[in-house]
C-alpha positions in Angstrom: 0.0 0.0 0.0 1.2 3.5 -0.8 1.8 5.6 2.3 -0.4 8.7 2.1 2.0 11.7 2.2 1.4 14.7 4.4 1.5 18.0 2.5 1.8 21.2 4.5 0.9 24.6 3.1 0.8 28.0 4.8 -2.5 27.4 6.6 -3.4 23.8 5.8 -2.3 20.2 6.3 -3.3 17.6 3.7 -3.2 14.3 5.5 -4.7 10.8 5.4 -8.4 10.6 6.2 -9.3 9.5 9.7 -12.5 7.8 11.0 -13.2 11.0 13.1 -13.4 13.0 9.8 -16.4 11.0 8.8 -18.9 13.0 11.0 -18.3 16.4 9.4 -18.0 14.6 6.0 -21.4 12.9 6.5 -23.0 16.1 7.7 -21.8 17.9 4.5 -23.2 15.1 2.3 -26.5 15.0 4.2 -27.0 18.7 3.5 -28.3 20.4 0.3 -24.8 22.0 0.0 -23.7 18.6 -1.4 -26.0 18.8 -4.4 -23.1 19.4 -6.8 -21.2 16.5 -5.2 -23.8 13.7 -6.0 -25.6 14.5 -2.8 -27.4 14.6 -0.6 -26.4 11.1 0.6 -27.5 9.0 3.5 -24.9 7.9 6.0 -24.4 4.5 4.4 -23.7 6.0 1.0 -21.6 8.7 2.5 -19.5 6.1 4.3 -19.0 4.1 1.1 -17.8 7.3 -0.7 -15.6 8.3 2.2 -14.0 4.8 2.4 -13.6 4.4 -1.4 -11.9 7.8 -1.7 -9.4 6.8 1.0 -9.0 3.4 -0.6 -7.8 4.8 -3.9 -4.4 5.2 -2.3 -4.0 1.4 -2.0 -5.3 0.7 -5.5 -3.9 3.6 -7.6 -1.1 5.1 -5.5 -3.0 8.4 -5.1 -6.4 9.4 -3.7 -8.0 11.9 -1.3 -6.5 13.9 1.5 -8.4 15.3 4.4 -7.9 19.1 4.7 -7.0 20.1 8.2 -6.5 23.6 9.6 -2.9 23.7 10.8 -3.7 26.1 13.6 -6.9 24.4 15.1 -6.7 20.8 13.7 -10.2 21.2 12.4 -11.4 19.1 9.5 -12.2 21.5 6.6 -13.0 19.1 3.8 -11.3 16.9 1.2 -9.2 17.3 -1.8 -7.6 14.8 -4.0 -7.2 12.8 -7.1 -10.2 10.7 -7.9 -10.1 7.9 -10.5 -13.0 5.5 -10.3 -13.5 3.0 -13.1 -16.0 5.2 -14.9 -13.4 8.1 -15.3 -11.1 8.0 -18.3 -8.4 9.8 -16.3 -7.6 11.1 -12.8 -9.6 14.1 -11.7 -8.6 16.8 -9.3 -11.5 17.3 -7.0 -12.4 19.2 -3.8 -15.1 19.9 -1.3 -15.0 22.0 1.8 -17.4 22.2 4.8 -19.5 25.3 5.1 -17.2 27.0 7.7 -14.3 26.7 5.3 -16.0 28.4 2.3 -14.9 31.8 1.1 -11.5 31.5 2.9 -9.4 30.2 0.0 -9.1 26.8 1.5 -10.2 24.9 -1.6 -7.8 26.9 -3.7 -4.8 26.4 -1.4 -5.5 22.7 -1.0 -6.1 22.0 -4.7 -3.0 23.8 -5.7 -0.9 21.7 -3.3 -2.6 18.4 -4.4 -2.1 19.3 -8.1 1.6 20.1 -7.5 2.0 16.8 -5.7 0.3 15.0 -8.6 2.7 16.5 -11.1 5.9 16.2 -9.1 5.4 12.9 -7.3 3.3 10.9 -9.8 3.9 12.7 -13.1 0.1 13.0 -13.6 -1.4 15.7 -15.7 -2.6 17.8 -17.2 -5.4 16.9 -14.8 -9.1 17.4 -15.3 -11.8 18.6 -12.9 -15.4 17.4 -13.6 -17.9 20.1 -12.4 -21.7 20.0 -12.4 -23.5 22.6 -14.5 -24.5 25.4 -12.2 -21.7 24.9 -9.7 -20.4 28.4 -10.2 -18.1 28.4 -7.1 -16.2 25.4 -8.4 -16.1 26.7 -11.9 -14.6 29.9 -10.6 -12.1 27.9 -8.6 -11.1 25.8 -11.5 -10.5 28.9 -13.6 -8.5 30.5 -10.8 -6.3 27.4 -10.8 -5.8 28.0 -14.6 -8.1 25.3 -15.8 -10.1 25.9 -19.0 -13.3 24.3 -20.3 -12.4 21.2 -22.4 -15.3 20.2 -24.6 -13.4 17.3 -26.1 -12.6 15.6 -22.8 -14.3 12.2 -22.2 -16.9 12.6 -19.4 -17.6 10.1 -16.6 -19.6 7.2 -17.8 -23.0 6.5 -16.2 -23.3 9.9 -14.5 -25.2 13.1 -15.1 -23.6 15.3 -17.8 -21.1 17.7 -16.4 -18.4 20.1 -17.5 -14.7 19.1 -17.9 -12.1 21.7 -17.0 -8.5 20.9 -18.1 -5.7 22.1 -15.8 -2.5 23.4 -17.4 0.4 21.1 -17.6 3.3 21.3 -15.2 5.8 22.7 -17.7 3.4 25.6 -18.6 2.9 26.6 -15.0 6.6 26.4 -14.3 7.3 28.7 -17.3 4.8 31.3 -15.9 6.4 31.3 -12.4 
């Protein structure tokens, strides 16, 4: 099994999911706020999703991190590389609990996860699948430099969505 790396940013720690993260995760997925994340979900379905995201590390060598506030230790959400069998390629995805919204948490965590994917696994340019109408995630993808890719294969067996293609690592390095 691949050890789940810990990534530290200015304000955040991306770390392995823990069982105690499930309660705030389940609360998010039980709410209407999860409508753009295939929710709302009951606890059983939320647990299956929570466990399968963590389990990707064993199967693919990458997966989801819990986002933790470095100062308080609070669980703020999840970010990671998702690649179920119905996705043609790995996706960079994110979700934050309501108290973390509007603070740049998803941006900071996604940037760190994307950089790890490029540098540690050579993955990319990554894609982010975003539901129509999820304006906050669309703006975040664009802020990360991703652009709408109408030619990208979409997830099979799911509702239609938008595919945002992230820049490749070399392009981002040239801009820095």
